[in-house]
Every structure is written in C-alpha cells, then in structure tokens.
C-alpha beads as a LAMMPS data file, in Angstrom:
LAMMPS data file: protein, C-alpha beads

104 atoms
103 bonds

1 atom types
1 bond types

-500.0 500.0 xlo xhi
-500.0 500.0 ylo yhi
-500.0 500.0 zlo zhi

Masses

1 110.0

Atoms # bond

1 1 1 -132.826 215.431 -462.582
2 1 1 -129.793 213.327 -461.693
3 1 1 -130.095 210.014 -459.821
4 1 1 -127.210 209.699 -457.383
5 1 1 -126.143 206.525 -455.568
6 1 1 -123.392 206.304 -452.972
7 1 1 -122.124 204.198 -450.094
8 1 1 -120.800 205.020 -446.621
9 1 1 -119.652 202.925 -443.669
10 1 1 -120.964 202.764 -440.098
11 1 1 -118.865 201.788 -437.123
12 1 1 -119.856 198.367 -435.733
13 1 1 -122.814 198.496 -433.373
14 1 1 -123.985 201.942 -434.529
15 1 1 -126.884 200.987 -436.817
16 1 1 -129.585 201.671 -434.243
17 1 1 -128.076 205.046 -433.330
18 1 1 -127.737 206.016 -437.001
19 1 1 -131.392 205.224 -437.638
20 1 1 -132.473 207.062 -434.470
21 1 1 -130.629 210.233 -435.473
22 1 1 -132.078 210.171 -438.984
23 1 1 -135.589 209.596 -437.671
24 1 1 -135.143 212.892 -435.811
25 1 1 -133.544 214.719 -438.760
26 1 1 -133.420 218.423 -437.980
27 1 1 -135.941 220.577 -439.881
28 1 1 -133.102 222.898 -440.972
29 1 1 -131.294 219.936 -442.521
30 1 1 -134.413 218.876 -444.436
31 1 1 -134.812 222.459 -445.689
32 1 1 -131.180 222.623 -446.788
33 1 1 -131.453 219.349 -448.725
34 1 1 -134.470 220.692 -450.623
35 1 1 -132.926 224.136 -451.090
36 1 1 -129.898 222.597 -452.824
37 1 1 -132.010 220.455 -455.137
38 1 1 -132.226 217.162 -453.232
39 1 1 -135.375 215.053 -453.449
40 1 1 -136.459 211.436 -452.983
41 1 1 -133.607 210.692 -450.540
42 1 1 -133.277 207.176 -449.113
43 1 1 -130.530 205.391 -447.200
44 1 1 -130.362 201.612 -446.840
45 1 1 -128.221 199.542 -444.469
46 1 1 -126.557 196.192 -445.172
47 1 1 -126.609 194.850 -441.615
48 1 1 -123.976 192.196 -442.354
49 1 1 -121.334 194.710 -443.477
50 1 1 -122.413 198.019 -441.869
51 1 1 -122.393 199.563 -445.339
52 1 1 -124.961 202.290 -445.966
53 1 1 -126.291 202.735 -449.501
54 1 1 -127.795 206.094 -450.329
55 1 1 -130.057 207.150 -453.174
56 1 1 -130.860 210.767 -453.927
57 1 1 -132.317 212.686 -456.832
58 1 1 -130.701 216.086 -457.392
59 1 1 -131.249 218.967 -459.790
60 1 1 -127.550 219.167 -460.685
61 1 1 -124.191 218.047 -459.319
62 1 1 -123.026 221.674 -459.263
63 1 1 -125.935 222.884 -457.123
64 1 1 -125.790 219.862 -454.811
65 1 1 -122.030 220.163 -454.233
66 1 1 -122.577 223.635 -452.737
67 1 1 -124.636 222.117 -449.909
68 1 1 -121.448 220.727 -448.334
69 1 1 -120.356 224.240 -447.388
70 1 1 -123.512 225.202 -445.491
71 1 1 -123.335 225.695 -441.730
72 1 1 -126.161 223.213 -441.084
73 1 1 -124.475 220.530 -443.158
74 1 1 -121.177 221.015 -441.282
75 1 1 -123.090 220.803 -437.994
76 1 1 -124.722 217.534 -439.141
77 1 1 -121.345 216.067 -440.119
78 1 1 -119.979 216.917 -436.670
79 1 1 -123.037 215.317 -435.054
80 1 1 -122.616 212.082 -437.032
81 1 1 -118.807 211.850 -436.847
82 1 1 -118.700 209.506 -433.848
83 1 1 -120.702 206.705 -435.474
84 1 1 -119.303 206.413 -439.005
85 1 1 -116.151 206.555 -441.086
86 1 1 -115.232 210.192 -441.734
87 1 1 -112.702 212.383 -443.484
88 1 1 -110.573 214.976 -441.660
89 1 1 -113.325 217.597 -442.051
90 1 1 -115.888 215.211 -440.461
91 1 1 -117.601 214.608 -443.808
92 1 1 -118.578 210.970 -444.221
93 1 1 -116.281 208.814 -446.304
94 1 1 -118.550 208.357 -449.300
95 1 1 -118.062 206.534 -452.583
96 1 1 -120.271 207.288 -455.570
97 1 1 -121.898 204.272 -457.180
98 1 1 -122.265 203.791 -460.919
99 1 1 -125.834 203.390 -462.108
100 1 1 -126.095 200.297 -464.283
101 1 1 -129.868 200.014 -464.646
102 1 1 -133.027 202.071 -464.178
103 1 1 -136.695 201.375 -464.910
104 1 1 -139.568 203.817 -464.350

Bonds

1 1 1 2
2 1 2 3
3 1 3 4
4 1 4 5
5 1 5 6
6 1 6 7
7 1 7 8
8 1 8 9
9 1 9 10
10 1 10 11
11 1 11 12
12 1 12 13
13 1 13 14
14 1 14 15
15 1 15 16
16 1 16 17
17 1 17 18
18 1 18 19
19 1 19 20
20 1 20 21
21 1 21 22
22 1 22 23
23 1 23 24
24 1 24 25
25 1 25 26
26 1 26 27
27 1 27 28
28 1 28 29
29 1 29 30
30 1 30 31
31 1 31 32
32 1 32 33
33 1 33 34
34 1 34 35
35 1 35 36
36 1 36 37
37 1 37 38
38 1 38 39
39 1 39 40
40 1 40 41
41 1 41 42
42 1 42 43
43 1 43 44
44 1 44 45
45 1 45 46
46 1 46 47
47 1 47 48
48 1 48 49
49 1 49 50
50 1 50 51
51 1 51 52
52 1 52 53
53 1 53 54
54 1 54 55
55 1 55 56
56 1 56 57
57 1 57 58
58 1 58 59
59 1 59 60
60 1 60 61
61 1 61 62
62 1 62 63
63 1 63 64
64 1 64 65
65 1 65 66
66 1 66 67
67 1 67 68
68 1 68 69
69 1 69 70
70 1 70 71
71 1 71 72
72 1 72 73
73 1 73 74
74 1 74 75
75 1 75 76
76 1 76 77
77 1 77 78
78 1 78 79
79 1 79 80
80 1 80 81
81 1 81 82
82 1 82 83
83 1 83 84
84 1 84 85
85 1 85 86
86 1 86 87
87 1 87 88
88 1 88 89
89 1 89 90
90 1 90 91
91 1 91 92
92 1 92 93
93 1 93 94
94 1 94 95
95 1 95 96
96 1 96 97
97 1 97 98
98 1 98 99
99 1 99 100
100 1 100 101
101 1 101 102
102 1 102 103
103 1 103 104
C-alpha cells in the first residue's frame, strides 16, 4: 500500500460547488477508484487559499496511473473542469506532496 498526498486548486467561489459534486460522486467513479487500487480517499479544502489537499491509499503507482485513461475518469475531469485549475486535457493541475511523517 502506498500513501499518496497531492494538492489541487479551486477557482474562487467554487468550494460549495466542488463539495456538492463530490457528495454526489457517480457510482461508476467510485467503482473505478476501487478497481484501480484506490482506498481511504479524502480531500480537504483550505478555505483561505482555495487549495485542495488530497490523501489516497493505492495498491501501486503503476496500477493507479492507468485509471487516468478510463472513460469514466475522463468524463469526471470534463465535469469538474469549470471549477478548478486544469491541464489541456481537462485533468486537474495536481502536485504530489512529499510525506514527511506518518504514525499508525
């Protein structure tokens, strides 16, 4: 199991919409996350900066990276593109975070 941390950026004023969309996360998206080895997924928002901090446990980086090419993931990126910083392919601009401490 790999613990993965990352950050993304919301457009100003989009926090409520971001939370609303995730509260209604599509069942197919949940299935895809699990199918590609994702578990224990949380996203946190710094309301002062509009920075989102994600935490996810994955089976392997290799398996997880393949989830980006699924049709449901591409559909989700398109759905979220209007409320956050994105790349040309509508994937969220995401920066991996370095783990500096962990305690079970």
